One Martini backbone bead per residue (centre of mass of N, CA, C, O) as a GRO file, in nm:
protein
  329
    1MET     BB    1  -0.214  -1.387  -0.460
    2PRO     BB    2  -0.104  -1.646  -0.615
    3VAL     BB    3   0.182  -1.669  -0.829
    4GLY     BB    4   0.290  -1.746  -1.176
    5THR     BB    5   0.472  -1.929  -1.432
    6CYS     BB    6   0.529  -1.996  -1.770
    7SER     BB    7   0.726  -2.101  -2.035
    8CYS     BB    8   0.552  -1.910  -2.244
    9GLY     BB    9   0.496  -1.632  -2.046
   10ALA     BB   10   0.284  -1.677  -1.862
   11VAL     BB   11   0.054  -1.560  -1.613
   12TYR     BB   12  -0.068  -1.648  -1.281
   13ALA     BB   13  -0.363  -1.658  -1.079
   14CYS     BB   14  -0.502  -1.752  -0.755
   15ASP     BB   15  -0.848  -1.818  -0.681
   16VAL     BB   16  -0.982  -2.004  -0.423
   17THR     BB   17  -1.295  -1.901  -0.439
   18GLY     BB   18  -1.411  -1.777  -0.730
   19ARG     BB   19  -1.500  -1.450  -0.658
   20HIS     BB   20  -1.215  -1.287  -0.784
   21SER     BB   21  -1.149  -1.238  -1.101
   22GLY     BB   22  -1.066  -0.941  -1.109
   23GLU     BB   23  -0.825  -0.964  -0.920
   24ALA     BB   24  -0.677  -1.184  -1.082
   25LEU     BB   25  -0.627  -1.012  -1.326
   26ILE     BB   26  -0.462  -0.793  -1.187
   27GLU     BB   27  -0.239  -0.970  -1.072
   28SER     BB   28  -0.141  -1.093  -1.346
   29LEU     BB   29  -0.098  -0.833  -1.509
   30VAL     BB   30   0.101  -0.686  -1.318
   31PHE     BB   31   0.311  -0.909  -1.307
   32SER     BB   32   0.363  -0.916  -1.613
   33CYS     BB   33   0.458  -0.591  -1.576
   34ASP     BB   34   0.656  -0.580  -1.335
   35MET     BB   35   0.475  -0.387  -1.145
   36ASP     BB   36   0.348  -0.194  -1.371
   37TRP     BB   37   0.070  -0.016  -1.345
   38ASP     BB   38   0.063   0.176  -1.583
   39LEU     BB   39   0.092  -0.035  -1.800
   40ALA     BB   40  -0.147  -0.217  -1.731
   41TRP     BB   41  -0.379   0.010  -1.769
   42ASN     BB   42  -0.288   0.040  -2.096
   43LEU     BB   43  -0.393  -0.232  -2.161
   44LEU     BB   44  -0.537  -0.457  -2.405
   45PRO     BB   45  -0.734  -0.686  -2.494
   46GLU     BB   46  -0.583  -0.872  -2.755
   47GLU     BB   47  -0.389  -0.634  -2.835
   48ASP     BB   48  -0.175  -0.709  -2.569
   49TYR     BB   49  -0.349  -0.963  -2.459
   50LEU     BB   50  -0.409  -1.279  -2.317
   51TYR     BB   51  -0.682  -1.485  -2.178
   52GLU     BB   52  -0.746  -1.740  -1.915
   53ILE     BB   53  -0.978  -1.977  -1.766
   54VAL     BB   54  -0.956  -2.199  -1.480
   55ASP     BB   55  -1.158  -2.419  -1.335
   56HIS     BB   56  -1.158  -2.616  -1.057
   57TYR     BB   57  -0.913  -2.546  -0.862
   58ASP     BB   58  -0.685  -2.733  -0.648
   59LEU     BB   59  -0.441  -2.622  -0.446
   60ALA     BB   60  -0.380  -2.853  -0.241
   61ASN     BB   61  -0.355  -3.080  -0.504
   62HIS     BB   62  -0.300  -2.988  -0.790
   63MET     BB   63  -0.604  -2.982  -0.941
   64ILE     BB   64  -0.858  -3.077  -1.153
   65VAL     BB   65  -1.227  -3.051  -1.091
   66PRO     BB   66  -1.485  -3.089  -1.295
   67GLY     BB   67  -1.732  -3.120  -1.075
   68GLY     BB   68  -1.639  -2.945  -0.794
   69PHE     BB   69  -1.581  -3.220  -0.626
   70PHE     BB   70  -1.378  -3.325  -0.328
   71GLU     BB   71  -1.409  -3.516  -0.067
   72GLY     BB   72  -1.683  -3.338   0.011
   73ARG     BB   73  -1.575  -3.079  -0.139
   74ARG     BB   74  -1.558  -2.767  -0.266
   75VAL     BB   75  -1.429  -2.656  -0.589
   76SER     BB   76  -1.349  -2.294  -0.672
   77GLY     BB   77  -1.102  -2.255  -0.813
   78VAL     BB   78  -0.885  -2.015  -0.994
   79LEU     BB   79  -0.719  -1.969  -1.305
   80PHE     BB   80  -0.542  -1.676  -1.425
   81PHE     BB   81  -0.442  -1.608  -1.750
   82VAL     BB   82  -0.153  -1.418  -1.884
   83ARG     BB   83  -0.049  -1.304  -2.221
   84LEU     BB   84   0.174  -1.129  -2.362
   85HIS     BB   85   0.284  -0.975  -2.611
   86GLU     BB   86   0.594  -0.963  -2.743
   87ASP     BB   87   0.650  -0.650  -2.720
   88VAL     BB   88   0.590  -0.650  -2.408
   89LEU     BB   89   0.757  -0.897  -2.307
   90GLU     BB   90   1.042  -0.784  -2.366
   91VAL     BB   91   1.021  -0.573  -2.121
   92THR     BB   92   0.923  -0.780  -1.868
   93ALA     BB   93   1.044  -1.074  -1.844
   94GLU     BB   94   1.304  -1.029  -1.673
   95GLY     BB   95   1.167  -0.921  -1.416
   96VAL     BB   96   0.992  -1.172  -1.366
   97ARG     BB   97   1.215  -1.377  -1.345
   98ARG     BB   98   1.355  -1.252  -1.093
   99LYS     BB   99   1.112  -1.271  -0.906
  100MET     BB  100   1.096  -1.584  -0.915
  101GLU     BB  101   1.379  -1.639  -0.803
  102ASP     BB  102   1.304  -1.460  -0.526
  103ALA     BB  103   1.087  -1.628  -0.428
  104VAL     BB  104   0.866  -1.719  -0.197
  105PRO     BB  105   0.663  -1.890  -0.038
  106SER     BB  106   0.361  -1.925  -0.009
  107PHE     BB  107   0.123  -1.825   0.223
  108PHE     BB  108   0.018  -2.112   0.263
  109GLU     BB  109   0.282  -2.243   0.358
  110ARG     BB  110   0.351  -2.040   0.590
  111ARG     BB  111   0.099  -2.084   0.759
  112MET     BB  112   0.180  -2.379   0.841
  113ARG     BB  113   0.460  -2.254   0.989
  114ARG     BB  114   0.343  -2.109   1.207
  115ARG     BB  115   0.362  -2.014   1.507
  116PRO     BB  116   0.235  -2.064   1.787
  117VAL     BB  117   0.045  -1.914   2.008
  118LYS     BB  118   0.141  -1.822   2.320
  119ARG     BB  119  -0.057  -1.566   2.359
  120LYS     BB  120  -0.286  -1.355   2.457
  121ILE     BB  121  -0.397  -1.027   2.369
  122SER     BB  122  -0.514  -0.747   2.493
  123LYS     BB  123  -0.654  -0.445   2.435
  124ALA     BB  124  -0.512  -0.301   2.669
  125GLU     BB  125  -0.220  -0.384   2.582
  126VAL     BB  126  -0.226  -0.258   2.303
  127GLU     BB  127  -0.275   0.031   2.401
  128ARG     BB  128  -0.012   0.051   2.560
  129LEU     BB  129   0.184   0.001   2.322
  130VAL     BB  130   0.094   0.244   2.163
  131GLN     BB  131   0.146   0.462   2.381
  132ASP     BB  132   0.464   0.358   2.396
  133PHE     BB  133   0.576   0.277   2.118
  134ASP     BB  134   0.597  -0.059   2.086
  135ALA     BB  135   0.698  -0.207   1.810
  136ASP     BB  136   0.835  -0.480   1.875
  137ALA     BB  137   0.598  -0.611   2.025
  138LEU     BB  138   0.381  -0.588   1.804
  139VAL     BB  139   0.532  -0.741   1.579
  140GLU     BB  140   0.555  -1.008   1.736
  141PHE     BB  141   0.255  -1.056   1.768
  142ALA     BB  142   0.192  -1.049   1.455
  143ARG     BB  143   0.345  -1.308   1.383
  144GLU     BB  144   0.133  -1.487   1.550
  145ASP     BB  145  -0.119  -1.256   1.520
  146PRO     BB  146  -0.292  -1.073   1.276
  147LYS     BB  147  -0.542  -0.966   1.452
  148ILE     BB  148  -0.397  -0.706   1.562
  149ILE     BB  149  -0.485  -0.512   1.346
  150ARG     BB  150  -0.775  -0.450   1.454
  151MET     BB  151  -0.687  -0.326   1.722
  152VAL     BB  152  -0.525  -0.086   1.605
  153GLN     BB  153  -0.731   0.041   1.410
  154ARG     BB  154  -0.929   0.163   1.633
  155PHE     BB  155  -0.708   0.405   1.701
  156LEU     BB  156  -0.750   0.600   1.449
  157TYR     BB  157  -1.014   0.748   1.612
  158SER     BB  158  -0.872   0.922   1.793
  159GLY     BB  159  -0.858   1.241   1.959
  160ASP     BB  160  -0.555   1.179   1.978
  161ARG     BB  161  -0.313   1.264   1.773
  162LEU     BB  162  -0.065   1.101   1.866
  163PHE     BB  163  -0.204   0.830   1.901
  164ARG     BB  164  -0.302   0.795   1.601
  165GLN     BB  165  -0.024   0.823   1.473
  166ARG     BB  166   0.096   0.580   1.610
  167ALA     BB  167  -0.108   0.376   1.504
  168ALA     BB  168  -0.038   0.414   1.207
  169ASP     BB  169   0.257   0.347   1.221
  170LEU     BB  170   0.221   0.057   1.350
  171LEU     BB  171   0.046  -0.054   1.125
  172GLY     BB  172   0.270  -0.043   0.911
  173ARG     BB  173   0.465  -0.238   1.057
  174ILE     BB  174   0.276  -0.479   1.076
  175THR     BB  175   0.191  -0.512   0.768
  176ALA     BB  176   0.480  -0.571   0.668
  177VAL     BB  177   0.474  -0.855   0.800
  178VAL     BB  178   0.195  -0.971   0.711
  179GLY     BB  179   0.228  -0.929   0.399
  180ASP     BB  180   0.414  -1.177   0.350
  181SER     BB  181   0.178  -1.397   0.438
  182GLU     BB  182  -0.100  -1.184   0.419
  183PRO     BB  183  -0.189  -0.978   0.175
  184LYS     BB  184  -0.502  -0.987   0.179
  185ALA     BB  185  -0.544  -0.853   0.457
  186VAL     BB  186  -0.415  -0.578   0.371
  187SER     BB  187  -0.593  -0.518   0.130
  188ASN     BB  188  -0.856  -0.503   0.294
  189LEU     BB  189  -0.770  -0.270   0.468
  190LEU     BB  190  -0.725  -0.061   0.246
  191GLN     BB  191  -1.013  -0.072   0.133
  192ASN     BB  192  -1.147   0.026   0.396
  193LEU     BB  193  -0.997   0.295   0.416
  194PHE     BB  194  -1.097   0.409   0.144
  195TYR     BB  195  -1.394   0.395   0.217
  196ALA     BB  196  -1.380   0.591   0.455
  197VAL     BB  197  -1.259   0.844   0.293
  198SER     BB  198  -1.510   0.843   0.080
  199ASP     BB  199  -1.697   0.896   0.320
  200THR     BB  200  -1.845   1.190   0.405
  201ALA     BB  201  -1.974   1.073   0.692
  202ALA     BB  202  -1.694   0.996   0.777
  203SER     BB  203  -1.422   0.945   0.964
  204THR     BB  204  -1.063   1.020   0.881
  205TRP     BB  205  -0.912   0.960   1.119
  206GLY     BB  206  -0.600   0.800   1.042
  207ALA     BB  207  -0.642   0.677   0.755
  208PHE     BB  208  -0.434   0.824   0.581
  209GLU     BB  209  -0.189   0.759   0.755
  210ALA     BB  210  -0.213   0.451   0.720
  211ILE     BB  211  -0.189   0.436   0.415
  212GLY     BB  212   0.094   0.560   0.398
  213GLU     BB  213   0.240   0.349   0.577
  214ILE     BB  214   0.174   0.087   0.424
  215ILE     BB  215   0.296   0.166   0.151
  216ALA     BB  216   0.581   0.259   0.246
  217ARG     BB  217   0.655  -0.037   0.386
  218LYS     BB  218   0.511  -0.195   0.103
  219PRO     BB  219   0.553  -0.120  -0.218
  220ASP     BB  220   0.575  -0.396  -0.370
  221LEU     BB  221   0.257  -0.455  -0.297
  222PHE     BB  222   0.098  -0.138  -0.253
  223ALA     BB  223   0.149   0.091  -0.475
  224GLY     BB  224  -0.119   0.059  -0.643
  225TYR     BB  225  -0.290   0.249  -0.434
  226MET     BB  226  -0.184   0.543  -0.465
  227PRO     BB  227  -0.379   0.673  -0.692
  228GLN     BB  228  -0.627   0.692  -0.486
  229LEU     BB  229  -0.522   0.975  -0.366
  230TYR     BB  230  -0.540   1.197  -0.588
  231PRO     BB  231  -0.849   1.293  -0.579
  232PHE     BB  232  -0.808   1.438  -0.288
  233LEU     BB  233  -0.662   1.701  -0.395
  234ALA     BB  234  -0.955   1.831  -0.482
  235ASP     BB  235  -1.022   1.816  -0.168
  236ALA     BB  236  -1.030   2.047   0.081
  237THR     BB  237  -1.105   1.842   0.330
  238ARG     BB  238  -0.852   1.620   0.230
  239ARG     BB  239  -0.577   1.731   0.129
  240SER     BB  240  -0.377   1.726   0.368
  241GLN     BB  241  -0.395   1.418   0.414
  242ALA     BB  242  -0.308   1.326   0.132
  243VAL     BB  243  -0.032   1.463   0.131
  244GLN     BB  244   0.079   1.326   0.377
  245ALA     BB  245   0.071   1.040   0.259
  246LEU     BB  246   0.253   1.102   0.012
  247ALA     BB  247   0.499   1.196   0.177
  248ARG     BB  248   0.549   0.928   0.316
  249ILE     BB  249   0.606   0.772   0.054
  250ALA     BB  250   0.835   0.953  -0.052
  251ALA     BB  251   1.034   0.888   0.182
  252SER     BB  252   1.063   0.586   0.078
  253VAL     BB  253   0.960   0.625  -0.252
  254PRO     BB  254   1.035   0.876  -0.461
  255ASN     BB  255   0.999   0.763  -0.757
  256LEU     BB  256   0.679   0.739  -0.754
  257MET     BB  257   0.637   1.079  -0.766
  258ARG     BB  258   0.765   1.218  -1.019
  259LYS     BB  259   0.512   1.211  -1.228
  260ILE     BB  260   0.348   1.446  -1.029
  261THR     BB  261   0.495   1.710  -0.973
  262PHE     BB  262   0.332   1.935  -1.141
  263HIS     BB  263   0.057   1.884  -0.981
  264LEU     BB  264   0.180   2.032  -0.707
  265ILE     BB  265   0.223   2.337  -0.749
  266PRO     BB  266  -0.057   2.464  -0.653
  267LEU     BB  267  -0.015   2.376  -0.343
  268LEU     BB  268   0.195   2.606  -0.265
  269LYS     BB  269  -0.081   2.816  -0.269
  270ASP     BB  270  -0.239   2.720  -0.049
  271PRO     BB  271  -0.433   2.832   0.221
  272ASP     BB  272  -0.320   2.581   0.359
  273PRO     BB  273  -0.041   2.526   0.550
  274ASP     BB  274  -0.044   2.213   0.548
  275VAL     BB  275  -0.030   2.181   0.246
  276ARG     BB  276   0.230   2.337   0.198
  277GLY     BB  277   0.411   2.177   0.386
  278GLN     BB  278   0.367   1.886   0.269
  279THR     BB  279   0.451   1.955  -0.022
  280VAL     BB  280   0.743   2.051   0.037
  281ARG     BB  281   0.825   1.790   0.167
  282LEU     BB  282   0.781   1.608  -0.079
  283LEU     BB  283   0.976   1.762  -0.276
  284GLY     BB  284   1.225   1.697  -0.109
  285TYR     BB  285   1.217   1.384  -0.126
  286ILE     BB  286   1.220   1.394  -0.465
  287LYS     BB  287   1.407   1.613  -0.570
  288ALA     BB  288   1.272   1.895  -0.700
  289GLY     BB  289   1.478   2.104  -0.859
  290GLU     BB  290   1.277   2.250  -1.068
  291LEU     BB  291   1.137   2.390  -0.780
  292ARG     BB  292   1.322   2.579  -0.621
  293GLU     BB  293   1.181   2.859  -0.647
  294ASP     BB  294   0.906   2.780  -0.529
  295ILE     BB  295   1.018   2.697  -0.254
  296ALA     BB  296   1.166   2.968  -0.178
  297GLU     BB  297   0.897   3.139  -0.143
  298LEU     BB  298   0.847   2.985   0.155
  299LEU     BB  299   1.064   3.093   0.363
  300SER     BB  300   0.857   3.331   0.485
  301ASP     BB  301   0.667   3.118   0.604
  302GLU     BB  302   0.518   3.134   0.946
  303HIS     BB  303   0.334   2.911   0.955
  304GLU     BB  304   0.204   2.677   1.157
  305ILE     BB  305   0.301   2.333   1.202
  306ILE     BB  306   0.240   1.972   1.230
  307LEU     BB  307   0.466   1.706   1.276
  308TYR     BB  308   0.536   1.365   1.210
  309ASP     BB  309   0.793   1.151   1.389
  310SER     BB  310   0.860   0.868   1.536
  311GLY     BB  311   0.638   0.935   1.787
  312HIS     BB  312   0.636   1.253   1.711
  313LEU     BB  313   0.564   1.596   1.767
  314GLU     BB  314   0.619   1.893   1.555
  315ARG     BB  315   0.686   2.227   1.570
  316THR     BB  316   0.654   2.442   1.285
  317SER     BB  317   0.724   2.576   0.962
  318VAL     BB  318   0.699   2.627   0.638
  319GLY     BB  319   0.981   2.757   0.607
  320ALA     BB  320   1.143   2.530   0.746
  321VAL     BB  321   1.062   2.312   0.541
  322ALA     BB  322   1.175   2.453   0.294
  323ALA     BB  323   1.467   2.452   0.389
  324GLU     BB  324   1.491   2.144   0.403
  325ALA     BB  325   1.424   2.089   0.109
  326LEU     BB  326   1.667   2.246  -0.011
  327ARG     BB  327   1.881   2.064   0.119
  328ARG     BB  328   1.794   1.806  -0.039
  329LEU     BB  329   1.866   1.935  -0.326
   0.00000   0.00000   0.00000
């Protein structure tokens, strides 16, 4: 959602549909907190911030329409304002100010400037590009038509491990581009992927990998979804996939994972070698030097695991991954 600031220190988010006030609250509150999700979730209304809702806002004309109808169309937009109390505002205001100075035009403006689609791309051609791992071509198509996201998404459930890993990787690259102009479309995709992995009756092939790639490639927009992966660490059937997704995020933005370091220690002794391998890989990325001895205990672990990296699958062992993690420390 588009966000902005007021000279009084308030931050607002605009929900053009008027049907997602909860999301508008989250958008404005998190932006008020300088994108610090942990801080935002710990604040209480009235005690830490005030909020106000302005109904019947027309984004296209930047005006309030009291009757809710303008030139024959319904105006349902909502502006959701949040103003932090002074003690919290002192901590976050400077970061918010810098973000506003660096802000690009809203995605509504950029949508109007998008280049016309040169040609349609068939599902068969998308499949070939995924198979060939042609990231440049897919990203270029995505710049012209974000609908290509849905075409690539369907390959996440392929029975071919390398193919679905490549699809997840490419989906992350595509959404990093689309996220700049249409973040809502990527948010919807993430929500659908989380719904899929939460459904015990559904196949989770490729979904966790895609979640990891999307967050890792655009953490400034989507890092707030990362905590939704933590509950899966307690599920033995999904643990290895969740750790793999977290390891991918850690490779891109290691500082995001430091706060949960000690919660990962039990996973180093998990009976599943994939869990041990991905966990030690994650700890290497975040340079968890305080766990050097725990990692070193896995050097003799010869269980084979398969890791994905930049379009290729590599057979290795837990011990070899531990050795690499120690080198990173």
